[in-house]
SEBALUM-992458 format. One record per residue (C-alpha): x, y, z. Coordinates in Angstrom, 3 decimals. Each point is the difference from the previous one (the first is absolute). Layout:
BEGIN
<node><east>X</east><north>Y</north><up>Z</up></node>
...
//
This chain:
BEGIN
<node><east>-30.600</east><north>-9.425</north><up>-13.548</up></node>
<node><east>3.493</east><north>1.260</north><up>-0.205</up></node>
<node><east>-0.999</east><north>3.468</north><up>1.176</up></node>
<node><east>-1.680</east><north>-1.732</north><up>3.051</up></node>
<node><east>3.229</east><north>-1.842</north><up>0.863</up></node>
<node><east>2.136</east><north>3.159</north><up>-0.266</up></node>
<node><east>-2.360</east><north>1.912</north><up>2.621</up></node>
<node><east>0.122</east><north>-2.911</north><up>2.116</up></node>
<node><east>3.729</east><north>-0.255</north><up>-0.205</up></node>
<node><east>0.393</east><north>3.867</north><up>0.749</up></node>
<node><east>-2.471</east><north>-0.331</north><up>3.122</up></node>
<node><east>2.046</east><north>-2.957</north><up>1.137</up></node>
<node><east>3.306</east><north>2.214</north><up>-0.259</up></node>
<node><east>-1.632</east><north>2.668</north><up>1.851</up></node>
<node><east>-0.860</east><north>-2.387</north><up>2.810</up></node>
<node><east>3.678</east><north>-1.285</north><up>0.276</up></node>
<node><east>1.175</east><north>3.552</north><up>0.196</up></node>
<node><east>-2.213</east><north>0.999</north><up>2.962</up></node>
<node><east>0.848</east><north>-3.325</north><up>1.717</up></node>
<node><east>3.854</east><north>0.596</north><up>-0.120</up></node>
<node><east>0.571</east><north>2.940</north><up>2.326</up></node>
<node><east>-1.176</east><north>-2.229</north><up>2.809</up></node>
<node><east>-2.890</east><north>-2.741</north><up>-0.069</up></node>
<node><east>-2.416</east><north>0.205</north><up>2.870</up></node>
<node><east>-0.655</east><north>-3.438</north><up>1.565</up></node>
<node><east>-3.060</east><north>0.826</north><up>1.872</up></node>
<node><east>-2.609</east><north>-2.589</north><up>-0.635</up></node>
<node><east>-3.246</east><north>1.419</north><up>1.152</up></node>
<node><east>-3.119</east><north>-2.248</north><up>-1.033</up></node>
<node><east>-1.391</east><north>1.020</north><up>-3.430</up></node>
<node><east>-3.679</east><north>0.663</north><up>-0.619</up></node>
<node><east>-2.209</east><north>-2.643</north><up>-1.371</up></node>
<node><east>-2.080</east><north>0.367</north><up>-3.186</up></node>
<node><east>2.793</east><north>0.398</north><up>-2.926</up></node>
<node><east>-1.252</east><north>-0.646</north><up>-3.572</up></node>
<node><east>3.443</east><north>-1.008</north><up>-1.187</up></node>
<node><east>1.400</east><north>-2.074</north><up>2.848</up></node>
<node><east>0.125</east><north>0.685</north><up>3.802</up></node>
<node><east>2.756</east><north>2.023</north><up>1.231</up></node>
<node><east>2.485</east><north>-2.199</north><up>2.134</up></node>
<node><east>0.431</east><north>1.172</north><up>3.367</up></node>
<node><east>3.878</east><north>-0.945</north><up>-0.563</up></node>
<node><east>0.217</east><north>2.651</north><up>-2.942</up></node>
<node><east>1.797</east><north>2.900</north><up>1.271</up></node>
<node><east>-1.414</east><north>3.421</north><up>0.144</up></node>
<node><east>0.718</east><north>2.203</north><up>-3.091</up></node>
<node><east>-1.247</east><north>3.413</north><up>1.265</up></node>
<node><east>0.039</east><north>1.509</north><up>3.432</up></node>
<node><east>-3.870</east><north>0.875</north><up>-0.241</up></node>
<node><east>-2.769</east><north>-2.480</north><up>0.403</up></node>
<node><east>-1.841</east><north>1.354</north><up>-3.048</up></node>
<node><east>-0.055</east><north>2.908</north><up>-2.239</up></node>
<node><east>-0.650</east><north>1.419</north><up>-3.429</up></node>
<node><east>2.497</east><north>1.927</north><up>-2.229</up></node>
<node><east>-0.837</east><north>1.772</north><up>-2.738</up></node>
<node><east>3.003</east><north>1.316</north><up>-2.453</up></node>
<node><east>0.040</east><north>2.942</north><up>-2.120</up></node>
<node><east>-0.957</east><north>-0.453</north><up>-3.667</up></node>
<node><east>2.973</east><north>-0.712</north><up>-2.404</up></node>
<node><east>-0.141</east><north>1.359</north><up>-3.511</up></node>
<node><east>2.543</east><north>-1.580</north><up>-2.219</up></node>
<node><east>-0.169</east><north>0.083</north><up>-3.872</up></node>
<node><east>-3.620</east><north>1.004</north><up>-0.200</up></node>
<node><east>-0.991</east><north>-2.954</north><up>2.618</up></node>
<node><east>-1.265</east><north>1.078</north><up>3.544</up></node>
<node><east>0.082</east><north>-2.558</north><up>2.685</up></node>
<node><east>-1.162</east><north>0.271</north><up>3.419</up></node>
<node><east>0.804</east><north>-2.733</north><up>2.671</up></node>
<node><east>-1.880</east><north>-0.900</north><up>3.353</up></node>
<node><east>1.534</east><north>-2.244</north><up>2.593</up></node>
<node><east>-2.464</east><north>-1.694</north><up>2.516</up></node>
<node><east>1.294</east><north>-2.158</north><up>2.843</up></node>
<node><east>-1.075</east><north>-1.817</north><up>3.171</up></node>
<node><east>1.838</east><north>-2.328</north><up>2.499</up></node>
<node><east>3.132</east><north>2.036</north><up>0.077</up></node>
<node><east>0.254</east><north>-0.344</north><up>-3.848</up></node>
<node><east>-0.467</east><north>-3.906</north><up>-0.125</up></node>
<node><east>-3.088</east><north>0.677</north><up>-1.975</up></node>
<node><east>0.311</east><north>2.740</north><up>-2.645</up></node>
<node><east>-1.641</east><north>1.297</north><up>-3.263</up></node>
<node><east>1.790</east><north>2.101</north><up>-2.287</up></node>
<node><east>-2.511</east><north>1.624</north><up>-2.796</up></node>
<node><east>1.245</east><north>1.810</north><up>-3.059</up></node>
<node><east>-2.190</east><north>2.299</north><up>-2.039</up></node>
<node><east>1.508</east><north>0.760</north><up>-3.343</up></node>
<node><east>-1.489</east><north>2.340</north><up>-2.955</up></node>
<node><east>1.614</east><north>0.905</north><up>-3.114</up></node>
<node><east>-1.114</east><north>1.356</north><up>-3.165</up></node>
<node><east>2.686</east><north>-0.806</north><up>-2.641</up></node>
<node><east>-0.027</east><north>0.322</north><up>-3.820</up></node>
<node><east>-3.841</east><north>-0.178</north><up>0.267</up></node>
<node><east>-0.145</east><north>-3.001</north><up>2.220</up></node>
<node><east>-1.581</east><north>0.991</north><up>3.324</up></node>
<node><east>0.177</east><north>-2.555</north><up>2.956</up></node>
<node><east>-0.834</east><north>-0.196</north><up>3.545</up></node>
<node><east>1.224</east><north>-2.894</north><up>2.138</up></node>
<node><east>-0.117</east><north>-1.132</north><up>3.611</up></node>
<node><east>2.343</east><north>-2.608</north><up>1.317</up></node>
<node><east>0.065</east><north>-1.454</north><up>3.235</up></node>
<node><east>2.814</east><north>-2.112</north><up>1.881</up></node>
<node><east>-1.103</east><north>-1.581</north><up>3.143</up></node>
<node><east>2.631</east><north>-1.778</north><up>2.445</up></node>
<node><east>-1.010</east><north>-2.173</north><up>2.734</up></node>
<node><east>2.074</east><north>-2.324</north><up>1.850</up></node>
<node><east>1.969</east><north>-2.051</north><up>-2.363</up></node>
<node><east>-1.783</east><north>1.056</north><up>-3.055</up></node>
<node><east>-0.596</east><north>2.757</north><up>-2.535</up></node>
<node><east>-2.966</east><north>0.456</north><up>-2.316</up></node>
<node><east>-0.047</east><north>2.434</north><up>-2.798</up></node>
<node><east>-2.956</east><north>0.863</north><up>-2.196</up></node>
<node><east>-1.566</east><north>2.515</north><up>-2.216</up></node>
<node><east>-2.983</east><north>1.727</north><up>1.608</up></node>
<node><east>-0.607</east><north>2.191</north><up>-3.021</up></node>
<node><east>1.316</east><north>0.446</north><up>-3.683</up></node>
<node><east>-1.988</east><north>2.178</north><up>-2.275</up></node>
<node><east>1.705</east><north>0.749</north><up>-3.382</up></node>
<node><east>-1.651</east><north>2.538</north><up>-2.327</up></node>
<node><east>-3.364</east><north>-0.813</north><up>2.007</up></node>
<node><east>0.289</east><north>-3.484</north><up>-0.474</up></node>
<node><east>0.295</east><north>-2.293</north><up>3.346</up></node>
<node><east>3.039</east><north>-2.227</north><up>-0.285</up></node>
<node><east>0.223</east><north>-0.952</north><up>3.588</up></node>
<node><east>1.459</east><north>-3.450</north><up>0.330</up></node>
<node><east>-1.620</east><north>-2.290</north><up>2.655</up></node>
<node><east>2.944</east><north>-1.948</north><up>0.599</up></node>
<node><east>1.947</east><north>0.509</north><up>3.251</up></node>
<node><east>3.590</east><north>-1.327</north><up>0.500</up></node>
<node><east>0.965</east><north>-1.408</north><up>3.358</up></node>
<node><east>3.734</east><north>-0.204</north><up>0.997</up></node>
<node><east>1.648</east><north>-1.917</north><up>2.581</up></node>
<node><east>2.425</east><north>2.486</north><up>1.786</up></node>
<node><east>1.643</east><north>-2.420</north><up>2.404</up></node>
<node><east>3.189</east><north>-0.516</north><up>-1.790</up></node>
<node><east>0.543</east><north>3.674</north><up>-0.378</up></node>
<node><east>-0.965</east><north>1.112</north><up>3.565</up></node>
<node><east>2.462</east><north>-2.701</north><up>1.138</up></node>
<node><east>2.644</east><north>1.657</north><up>-2.091</up></node>
<node><east>-0.909</east><north>3.393</north><up>1.209</up></node>
<node><east>0.192</east><north>-1.076</north><up>3.650</up></node>
<node><east>3.220</east><north>-1.841</north><up>-0.620</up></node>
<node><east>1.584</east><north>3.128</north><up>-1.668</up></node>
<node><east>-1.276</east><north>2.155</north><up>2.859</up></node>
<node><east>1.220</east><north>-2.043</north><up>2.718</up></node>
<node><east>3.427</east><north>-0.944</north><up>-1.603</up></node>
<node><east>1.203</east><north>2.620</north><up>-2.418</up></node>
<node><east>-2.108</east><north>2.946</north><up>0.856</up></node>
<node><east>2.861</east><north>1.937</north><up>1.205</up></node>
<node><east>2.169</east><north>-0.858</north><up>-2.663</up></node>
<node><east>-2.602</east><north>1.003</north><up>-2.498</up></node>
<node><east>-0.252</east><north>3.260</north><up>1.474</up></node>
<node><east>3.801</east><north>0.505</north><up>-0.551</up></node>
<node><east>-0.037</east><north>-1.093</north><up>-3.310</up></node>
<node><east>-2.915</east><north>2.281</north><up>-1.108</up></node>
<node><east>1.399</east><north>2.948</north><up>2.060</up></node>
<node><east>-3.072</east><north>0.019</north><up>2.256</up></node>
<node><east>-0.161</east><north>3.400</north><up>1.697</up></node>
<node><east>-2.471</east><north>1.577</north><up>2.461</up></node>
<node><east>-0.847</east><north>3.579</north><up>-1.304</up></node>
<node><east>-1.751</east><north>1.417</north><up>3.053</up></node>
<node><east>-3.740</east><north>0.363</north><up>-0.179</up></node>
<node><east>-2.773</east><north>1.382</north><up>-2.259</up></node>
<node><east>-3.791</east><north>0.615</north><up>0.628</up></node>
<node><east>-2.147</east><north>-1.682</north><up>-2.680</up></node>
<node><east>-3.659</east><north>-0.040</north><up>0.209</up></node>
<node><east>-0.042</east><north>1.751</north><up>3.356</up></node>
<node><east>2.370</east><north>-2.458</north><up>1.771</up></node>
<node><east>3.632</east><north>-0.085</north><up>0.622</up></node>
<node><east>1.889</east><north>-2.846</north><up>-1.714</up></node>
<node><east>3.591</east><north>-1.019</north><up>-0.189</up></node>
<node><east>1.785</east><north>0.828</north><up>-3.155</up></node>
<node><east>2.622</east><north>-2.374</north><up>-1.499</up></node>
<node><east>1.895</east><north>-0.513</north><up>-3.174</up></node>
<node><east>1.799</east><north>-2.820</north><up>-1.914</up></node>
<node><east>2.210</east><north>-0.074</north><up>-3.038</up></node>
<node><east>-0.704</east><north>-2.515</north><up>-2.434</up></node>
<node><east>3.040</east><north>0.234</north><up>-1.589</up></node>
<node><east>3.153</east><north>-0.653</north><up>1.904</up></node>
<node><east>2.415</east><north>2.051</north><up>-2.352</up></node>
<node><east>-2.336</east><north>3.048</north><up>-0.250</up></node>
<node><east>-1.210</east><north>0.336</north><up>3.587</up></node>
<node><east>-1.211</east><north>3.581</north><up>-0.518</up></node>
<node><east>-2.930</east><north>-1.389</north><up>-1.888</up></node>
<node><east>-2.343</east><north>-0.878</north><up>2.657</up></node>
<node><east>-3.459</east><north>-1.080</north><up>0.584</up></node>
<node><east>-1.727</east><north>1.652</north><up>2.866</up></node>
<node><east>-2.928</east><north>-1.087</north><up>2.064</up></node>
<node><east>-2.009</east><north>0.958</north><up>3.303</up></node>
<node><east>-1.168</east><north>-2.702</north><up>2.236</up></node>
<node><east>-2.579</east><north>0.325</north><up>2.939</up></node>
<node><east>-0.555</east><north>-2.793</north><up>2.291</up></node>
<node><east>1.542</east><north>-2.098</north><up>-2.789</up></node>
<node><east>-2.504</east><north>1.155</north><up>-2.768</up></node>
<node><east>1.451</east><north>1.651</north><up>-3.183</up></node>
<node><east>-1.389</east><north>3.604</north><up>-0.114</up></node>
<node><east>2.322</east><north>1.208</north><up>-2.595</up></node>
<node><east>2.299</east><north>-1.550</north><up>-2.707</up></node>
<node><east>2.261</east><north>2.224</north><up>-2.272</up></node>
<node><east>2.086</east><north>-1.249</north><up>-2.884</up></node>
<node><east>1.256</east><north>2.649</north><up>-2.213</up></node>
<node><east>-2.961</east><north>1.973</north><up>-1.447</up></node>
<node><east>-2.503</east><north>-2.550</north><up>1.285</up></node>
<node><east>-1.764</east><north>0.637</north><up>3.283</up></node>
<node><east>-2.631</east><north>-2.251</north><up>1.776</up></node>
<node><east>-1.121</east><north>1.862</north><up>3.077</up></node>
<node><east>-2.896</east><north>-0.580</north><up>2.364</up></node>
<node><east>-2.711</east><north>2.740</north><up>-0.039</up></node>
<node><east>-1.959</east><north>-1.547</north><up>3.251</up></node>
<node><east>0.426</east><north>-2.362</north><up>2.500</up></node>
<node><east>-2.817</east><north>-1.345</north><up>2.249</up></node>
<node><east>1.184</east><north>-1.847</north><up>3.012</up></node>
<node><east>-1.576</east><north>-2.888</north><up>1.914</up></node>
<node><east>-3.385</east><north>0.341</north><up>-1.911</up></node>
<node><east>-2.501</east><north>-2.756</north><up>-0.681</up></node>
<node><east>0.889</east><north>-1.638</north><up>-3.350</up></node>
<node><east>-3.000</east><north>-1.531</north><up>-1.990</up></node>
<node><east>0.491</east><north>-3.754</north><up>-0.185</up></node>
<node><east>-1.022</east><north>0.307</north><up>-3.488</up></node>
<node><east>3.373</east><north>1.596</north><up>-0.944</up></node>
<node><east>1.821</east><north>-3.393</north><up>0.757</up></node>
<node><east>-2.757</east><north>-2.103</north><up>-2.082</up></node>
<node><east>0.206</east><north>-0.831</north><up>-3.761</up></node>
<node><east>-3.616</east><north>0.996</north><up>-1.280</up></node>
<node><east>-2.402</east><north>-2.958</north><up>-1.024</up></node>
<node><east>0.140</east><north>-1.256</north><up>-3.691</up></node>
<node><east>3.642</east><north>-0.021</north><up>-0.058</up></node>
<node><east>2.159</east><north>-3.247</north><up>-0.716</up></node>
<node><east>3.075</east><north>-0.118</north><up>2.011</up></node>
<node><east>2.880</east><north>-1.664</north><up>-1.912</up></node>
<node><east>3.228</east><north>-1.031</north><up>2.053</up></node>
<node><east>3.330</east><north>0.980</north><up>-1.537</up></node>
<node><east>3.634</east><north>-0.816</north><up>0.658</up></node>
<node><east>1.533</east><north>3.517</north><up>0.042</up></node>
<node><east>3.551</east><north>-1.264</north><up>-0.154</up></node>
<node><east>-0.929</east><north>-2.045</north><up>-3.129</up></node>
<node><east>-1.930</east><north>2.892</north><up>-1.539</up></node>
<node><east>2.576</east><north>2.741</north><up>0.389</up></node>
<node><east>2.639</east><north>-2.483</north><up>-1.436</up></node>
<node><east>-1.885</east><north>-0.786</north><up>-3.115</up></node>
<node><east>0.539</east><north>-2.384</north><up>-2.634</up></node>
<node><east>3.592</east><north>-0.825</north><up>-0.560</up></node>
<node><east>1.570</east><north>0.017</north><up>-3.482</up></node>
<node><east>-3.371</east><north>0.818</north><up>-1.598</up></node>
<node><east>1.072</east><north>3.531</north><up>-1.101</up></node>
<node><east>-3.087</east><north>1.308</north><up>1.419</up></node>
<node><east>-0.115</east><north>3.327</north><up>2.112</up></node>
//
């Protein structure tokens, strides 16, 4: 459960960062038929493409290989992020596929596959998180202190860079006010993160398909799963005073 919460929090942070440079206030009608919750027509666009599929280059860290694919529709109001991880460490071989679906005010995360040493250990429980509190916070930050945050983190536009055959805007920020030479670099294309570089770690898009038909099943939880509602704020805070990590 804790790993799921951390992954959800990381995705929320990414959402916040992409909202800060300038939230779009366009409110096109969302497409019906969501498996999580219908996207609200009042929800701002996340991206400047109606739909797309972004496949990122494989990452290999300490013997663990991971490949991520982003599917989105309705200008990012509905998106699914699939992460496939393969590892073989000290005789333990595992294959995992995790999916995070964001639709309107909710995120659902679940294991699509988990095979450990040939044994199927896939959990059939999906966690559902209400994002409204965090989205309101992100919108408020973007509207009220976005420019101040750019100053605090020494936000710089660094020109352009071609990634996956398209030209995006390169930028950098400093996560340490006292050491502004230690920077995180990124490339945005139509508000889609195509590259993020932090030290020796780089996440980079290999391909991007623009305005393509994305199967509705990408935004649906498979049959046979139990959906459990969780309070992300409480889960991240954890038990106080218990000494548990």
